[in-house]
C-alpha positions, 0 to 999 in steps of 0.5 A: 708706537705712535702716541696718537694711537696709544692714546687714541679714544676708546669710547665717545666719552674719551673724546676731548673738547667735543662734548656736545657732538659726542652727546648727540652721537651717544644718543643716536647709538643708544636709540638706534635712530641714526640720520645721515651725518656730516662731520666737519672740522679741522684735522686732529679734532676727533672726527675719525675717532668719533666715527669709530667709537660711534660705530662700536657703540651702535653695533658692538663687537660686529661694528667692523662687519657693519661699517664700510669705510672709503678713503676717498682722498686716496682713491681719487688721488691714486685713481685706478691703481688704488683699486687694483692694489686694495684687496677690499676692492680688487674683486670688484674692480673692472679694469676697462671701466673709468674710475667713476664707474668703478667707484659707483659700482663698488659703493653700490655693491657694498651698500647692497650687502645685508647688515649683520644683526642690525637694521642698517649698515654704516657707509663712511666716506673719509675726506669727503671733500676729495669726491668729485662733483660727478661722484657726489651726484652718483652718491646722492642717487645711491643714498636715495635708493638705499636709505632703508638699509644704509646710513651715510656718514661723511667726514671733511675739513671743507664742507663747502666742497660738498654739493647741496644735494648731499649736505642737505640730506645730512645732519651737520656735526661741527668739531671745534678746534680743541681749546688750549686748557684741554690740550695742556691738561691732556699733554700733562697727563701723557707726560706724567705717564710716559716719564714715570719710571722710564728716565725719559726726558720730561718737557717743562710746562712752558714748553708744553704751552708752546706745543699747545700754541703751535698745534692750533687746536689740532690735538693729534699734532700736539701729541706728536710734537710731545712725543718727538720732544720727550723721545729725542730728549731736547726741545726742537724748533716748533716753527720748523717742525709744524711747517707743512708742505702747504705752509712751505708753498705759502711761504714761497708765495709771500716771498714772491710778493715781496719780490713784486712777482704777483704772477708767481705768488698767485700761481702758487696759492692757486695750486694749493686750491687746485692740487691740494684741495684747500678752500679759500679760507684754508689758504687764508689761514696759511697766509695768516699764520705766516704773516703773524709769525713773520710780519706782525703789523697792524696793516697786515691784520686789516688786509687779512680781515678784509680778505676774510669778509670777502671770502665769506660773501664773494663768489670766486675764491681765486679772485679774492686770493689774488686781491689779497696778494695785491693788498699784501704787496701794497703793505710791503 
């Protein structure tokens, strides 16, 4: 069993490092006065767990009956095949219609269902940044028509991908990266429980600290790395284990810059924004992590800082990322 599931929060008070956000959610659940909400923050900070715990506090044992969760990243990545294979949607799916038409029809059908022993039901859209602009526009109209019987909740790592017509209707709740002390305390507690009486390898405090640093505020990743280390009985290469697919593409792009091939480098980083759905700031974060690990140089820090400022004020993220690559080449 994955420890991320074994130690998953059971209530809002168990969610670590997000006391301000969980306090708001607990208040909403207690009073029953619930606005539309947008939960934002990086992966592994507790957005999905908070949503589930909030729904449980709001509806009690009937929370699953009153909560409809849409995995938008799977839907818009796999398309109509996803609707055909998922038993929740197969009876509503219309093969001759487009994906967008099916999406609108399914959401309307679920929003029209009467809540069970409640004034309204909860409509949750996980990874809402995967929604196309047309799909978001359709959702806006559905939100307007069903606001008396439905509350909409969006979770996303990229709030800038949400159109203003939706974001302006939602209360934003930001999930900050988990701080190092909170993460290390939690990992120490898991280590103590798992190693007690089982003869399992126990990581020392220094390695726990390395796991915390490698996780970058992502508690789910930290727990997974701890499980790998304790069950394998050895300390692995954290840099290799935490290397994601996006990190691999970034590494390839920077290697192309070193060769002087800016065209290839630009194309690879653009693919992260087009194919993987990363924002310009998320691409910059991938570049920053690689540069700090491999090319820790004062000039690089200045280049990254300048790019960060431009991304916050510029209109075209693709242009700013291209400019970043040119500046990195000049440093090399």
